[in-house]
Backbone as CSV, one residue per row, in Angstrom:
resi,resn,N_x,N_y,N_z,CA_x,CA_y,CA_z,C_x,C_y,C_z
1,MET,53.538,128.063,94.511,54.158,126.790,94.261,55.675,126.981,94.284
2,SER,56.352,126.150,95.055,57.810,126.276,95.163,58.496,125.512,94.032
3,VAL,59.790,125.778,93.872,60.586,125.118,92.841,60.656,123.622,93.116
4,ASP,60.783,123.235,94.416,60.839,121.827,94.779,59.579,121.096,94.368
5,THR,58.440,121.742,94.542,57.178,121.122,94.163,57.112,120.930,92.657
6,ILE,57.585,121.897,91.919,57.596,121.795,90.464,58.496,120.633,90.038
7,ASN,59.686,120.523,90.654,60.623,119.458,90.315,60.065,118.086,90.680
8,GLU,59.349,117.996,91.789,58.791,116.722,92.219,57.691,116.254,91.275
9,ASN,56.991,117.160,90.664,55.888,116.803,89.788,56.296,116.686,88.322
10,ASN,57.499,117.077,87.997,57.968,117.064,86.621,58.703,115.735,86.363
11,PRO,58.166,114.851,85.549,58.809,113.554,85.294,60.204,113.697,84.689
12,PHE,60.400,114.692,83.846,61.708,114.909,83.254,62.750,115.221,84.329
13,MET,62.418,116.109,85.243,63.349,116.489,86.309,63.599,115.323,87.258
14,MET,62.555,114.538,87.495,62.724,113.370,88.367,63.696,112.369,87.727
15,GLU,63.544,112.160,86.439,64.427,111.236,85.718,65.853,111.791,85.675
16,LEU,65.981,113.081,85.474,67.298,113.715,85.463,67.987,113.555,86.820
17,THR,67.256,113.753,87.882,67.803,113.587,89.228,68.236,112.138,89.454
18,ARG,67.408,111.185,89.026,67.752,109.771,89.178,69.020,109.435,88.388
19,LEU,69.109,109.961,87.177,70.285,109.697,86.355,71.557,110.324,86.940
20,ARG,71.416,111.489,87.535,72.579,112.122,88.195,73.069,111.278,89.358
21,ARG,72.141,110.766,90.150,72.515,109.899,91.281,73.189,108.619,90.786
22,GLU,72.625,108.048,89.727,73.208,106.832,89.167,74.601,107.125,88.604
23,TYR,74.767,108.249,87.933,76.060,108.651,87.400,77.088,108.789,88.533
24,ASP,76.710,109.485,89.598,77.618,109.663,90.740,78.007,108.323,91.344
25,SER,77.022,107.442,91.463,77.285,106.118,92.011,78.240,105.323,91.118
26,LEU,78.009,105.364,89.820,78.876,104.647,88.884,80.280,105.246,88.842
27,LYS,80.364,106.543,88.965,81.669,107.207,88.986,82.469,106.767,90.213
28,LYS,81.806,106.711,91.350,82.467,106.268,92.581,82.897,104.801,92.453
29,GLU,82.012,103.965,91.916,82.337,102.553,91.735,83.519,102.391,90.784
30,ASN,83.560,103.189,89.727,84.660,103.147,88.773,85.991,103.475,89.454
31,GLU,86.010,104.486,90.296,87.240,104.855,91.011,87.685,103.726,91.943
32,GLU,86.733,103.107,92.620,87.056,101.986,93.509,87.615,100.815,92.713
33,LEU,87.031,100.545,91.549,87.495,99.450,90.710,88.884,99.722,90.140
34,LYS,89.205,100.978,89.878,90.551,101.322,89.411,91.587,100.976,90.478
35,ILE,91.248,101.240,91.727,92.160,100.914,92.832,92.343,99.408,92.933
36,VAL,91.247,98.668,92.886,91.306,97.206,92.953,92.095,96.665,91.762
37,ASN,91.855,97.220,90.579,92.554,96.786,89.386,94.064,96.987,89.536
38,GLY,94.473,98.113,90.082,95.897,98.375,90.302,96.517,97.359,91.248
39,LYS,95.796,97.038,92.312,96.296,96.042,93.267,96.408,94.671,92.614
40,LEU,95.398,94.313,91.825,95.426,93.016,91.147,96.543,92.950,90.115
41,ARG,96.797,94.046,89.423,97.895,94.072,88.454,99.237,93.845,89.149
42,ARG,99.422,94.467,90.308,100.666,94.254,91.057,100.781,92.800,91.516
43,THR,99.675,92.207,91.918,99.679,90.803,92.322,100.034,89.906,91.147
44,VAL,99.478,90.196,89.980,99.785,89.416,88.786,101.263,89.545,88.444
45,ASP,101.820,90.735,88.570,103.247,90.929,88.296,104.094,90.026,89.184
46,VAL,103.719,89.937,90.448,104.476,89.103,91.388,104.289,87.633,91.047
47,LEU,103.066,87.223,90.850,102.792,85.810,90.610,103.306,85.328,89.262
48,SER,103.345,86.189,88.275,103.788,85.769,86.948,105.278,86.010,86.734
49,LEU,105.955,86.513,87.732,107.378,86.824,87.627,107.652,87.653,86.367
50,SER,106.932,88.750,86.238,107.047,89.618,85.063,108.193,90.610,85.228
51,GLU,108.417,91.369,84.168,109.456,92.396,84.212,109.234,93.381,85.351
52,ASN,107.988,93.773,85.566,107.686,94.738,86.633,108.093,94.218,88.008
53,PHE,107.963,92.927,88.214,108.343,92.315,89.490,109.822,92.575,89.775
54,PHE,110.639,92.522,88.748,112.077,92.714,88.934,112.496,94.175,88.827
55,GLU,111.829,94.943,87.988,112.207,96.344,87.808,111.956,97.181,89.049
56,ASN,110.994,96.794,89.857,110.687,97.549,91.071,111.602,97.186,92.241
57,ASP,112.556,96.307,92.023,113.490,95.882,93.061,114.794,96.662,92.907
58,LYS,114.900,97.769,93.613,116.045,98.670,93.449,117.372,98.041,93.885
59,LEU,117.342,97.101,94.830,118.577,96.480,95.310,118.943,95.216,94.537
60,ASN,118.112,94.846,93.571,118.362,93.678,92.716,118.410,92.355,93.475
61,LYS,117.819,92.315,94.654,117.828,91.080,95.444,117.064,89.960,94.740
62,LYS,115.945,90.298,94.126,115.143,89.272,93.447,115.902,88.696,92.254
63,MET,116.521,89.553,91.465,117.270,89.102,90.286,118.435,88.221,90.716
64,LYS,119.117,88.626,91.760,120.250,87.829,92.245,119.774,86.472,92.752
65,TYR,118.681,86.468,93.490,118.189,85.213,94.047,117.711,84.261,92.955
66,PHE,116.859,84.749,92.072,116.246,83.861,91.096,117.185,83.448,89.968
67,THR,118.101,84.333,89.552,118.926,84.041,88.377,120.422,83.989,88.649
68,GLY,120.874,84.594,89.723,122.298,84.689,89.978,122.941,85.875,89.280
69,LEU,122.171,86.602,88.488,122.700,87.771,87.783,122.682,88.983,88.703
70,SER,123.624,89.882,88.484,123.792,91.003,89.402,122.691,92.052,89.314
71,ASN,122.099,92.237,88.133,121.059,93.252,88.007,120.236,93.047,86.731
72,MET,119.235,93.869,86.580,118.316,93.781,85.453,119.007,94.126,84.139
73,SER,119.994,94.999,84.185,120.717,95.375,82.958,121.439,94.176,82.357
74,VAL,122.055,93.356,83.197,122.748,92.158,82.709,121.732,91.193,82.108
75,PHE,120.604,91.023,82.792,119.546,90.153,82.281,119.076,90.644,80.914
76,ASN,118.822,91.936,80.795,118.348,92.499,79.529,119.378,92.346,78.408
77,LEU,120.655,92.437,78.748,121.711,92.237,77.751,121.683,90.796,77.230
78,ILE,121.551,89.840,78.147,121.454,88.429,77.747,120.180,88.200,76.942
79,LEU,119.105,88.812,77.372,117.823,88.681,76.671,117.941,89.199,75.233
80,GLU,118.575,90.331,75.072,118.759,90.907,73.740,119.609,89.990,72.857
81,TYR,120.640,89.416,73.437,121.551,88.552,72.692,120.884,87.229,72.296
82,THR,119.998,86.716,73.143,119.380,85.412,72.908,117.956,85.495,72.343
83,ASN,117.502,86.672,72.005,116.116,86.883,71.574,115.695,85.970,70.420
84,ASP,116.546,85.831,69.396,116.193,84.991,68.247,116.039,83.527,68.653
85,ALA,116.940,83.045,69.477,116.854,81.650,69.938,115.608,81.444,70.808
86,LEU,115.284,82.424,71.619,114.090,82.311,72.474,112.815,82.345,71.639
87,ASN,112.821,83.084,70.542,111.656,83.105,69.651,111.381,81.731,69.050
88,ALA,112.431,80.948,68.866,112.280,79.614,68.279,111.647,78.622,69.261
89,ILE,111.702,78.932,70.535,111.110,78.052,71.561,109.629,78.385,71.655
90,ARG,108.790,77.430,71.326,107.339,77.648,71.315,106.735,77.231,72.651
91,VAL,106.487,78.214,73.489,105.790,77.987,74.758,104.657,78.997,74.814
92,PRO,103.421,78.522,74.619,102.291,79.458,74.625,102.211,80.269,75.918
93,ARG,101.901,81.517,75.775,101.679,82.457,76.875,102.931,82.807,77.680
94,LEU,104.108,82.402,77.240,105.338,82.865,77.889,106.060,83.769,76.903
95,ASN,106.406,84.961,77.366,107.191,85.842,76.505,108.676,85.502,76.656
96,ASN,109.511,86.119,75.858,110.940,85.797,75.889,111.573,86.097,77.243
97,PHE,111.106,87.156,77.898,111.607,87.465,79.241,111.367,86.273,80.167
98,GLN,110.155,85.740,80.146,109.813,84.626,81.035,110.531,83.338,80.640
99,LYS,110.738,83.121,79.337,111.469,81.928,78.897,112.902,81.940,79.432
100,LEU,113.565,83.084,79.288,114.937,83.197,79.787,114.964,83.093,81.304
101,LEU,114.025,83.748,81.953,113.959,83.687,83.406,113.766,82.248,83.878
102,LEU,112.863,81.522,83.253,112.614,80.125,83.621,113.901,79.308,83.496
103,MET,114.617,79.482,82.395,115.856,78.733,82.177,116.903,79.075,83.247
104,LEU,117.056,80.360,83.527,118.048,80.765,84.523,117.655,80.315,85.933
105,MET,116.371,80.317,86.220,115.913,79.828,87.525,116.214,78.338,87.682
106,LYS,116.021,77.576,86.625,116.325,76.142,86.657,117.812,75.938,86.882
107,LEU,118.635,76.678,86.164,120.086,76.529,86.301,120.594,76.999,87.662
108,ARG,120.084,78.099,88.140,120.568,78.690,89.398,120.083,77.927,90.629
109,ASN,118.796,77.662,90.684,118.211,77.109,91.911,117.756,75.660,91.778
110,ASN,117.868,75.108,90.578,117.470,73.736,90.309,116.034,73.444,90.771
111,TYR,115.156,74.403,90.494,113.748,74.164,90.802,113.270,72.970,89.992
112,THR,112.356,72.202,90.548,111.803,71.081,89.788,110.945,71.641,88.659
113,PHE,110.712,70.823,87.664,109.865,71.260,86.555,108.438,71.488,87.023
114,THR,108.018,70.719,88.014,106.675,70.917,88.574,106.580,72.290,89.229
115,ASP,107.592,72.652,90.015,107.628,73.961,90.670,107.591,75.075,89.628
116,LEU,108.430,74.962,88.614,108.466,75.979,87.563,107.131,76.041,86.815
117,GLY,106.529,74.888,86.612,105.229,74.856,85.964,104.183,75.636,86.754
118,TYR,104.180,75.451,88.061,103.233,76.206,88.893,103.560,77.701,88.863
119,ARG,104.820,78.041,88.953,105.217,79.454,88.957,104.852,80.165,87.661
120,PHE,104.967,79.445,86.545,104.716,80.065,85.253,103.368,79.657,84.656
121,GLY,102.572,78.949,85.440,101.225,78.592,85.004,101.191,77.598,83.872
122,LYS,102.119,76.669,83.847,102.208,75.671,82.781,102.313,74.280,83.382
123,LYS,101.917,73.284,82.585,102.188,71.886,82.947,103.553,71.551,82.393
124,MET,104.410,71.068,83.246,105.772,70.740,82.793,105.981,69.248,82.869
């Protein structure tokens, strides 16, 4: 009797083999989902106009376009200075970074409130 025959007739070994295959399959699926998750996170950063959207712009073109400010450091300085006032503004699901960004975008580019609402996922 060969080892393969013993393994084929042993329910424990058969179950172990099935579980190993399932584990390998789930491990592969997990790695694929991590890649998809990373791509979706980057998409969310772009669509939500988050800090990451601006921090990854080495030439500061996005910051200049949307706010008129020269770079992220200037924005962060203003954010730090206005943090208490921004905390007083109650807008669910917008952090202080997004509140300041929304205000500067309105002032710089005169986006309509409807446009800003769509960009920030709010009814304006």
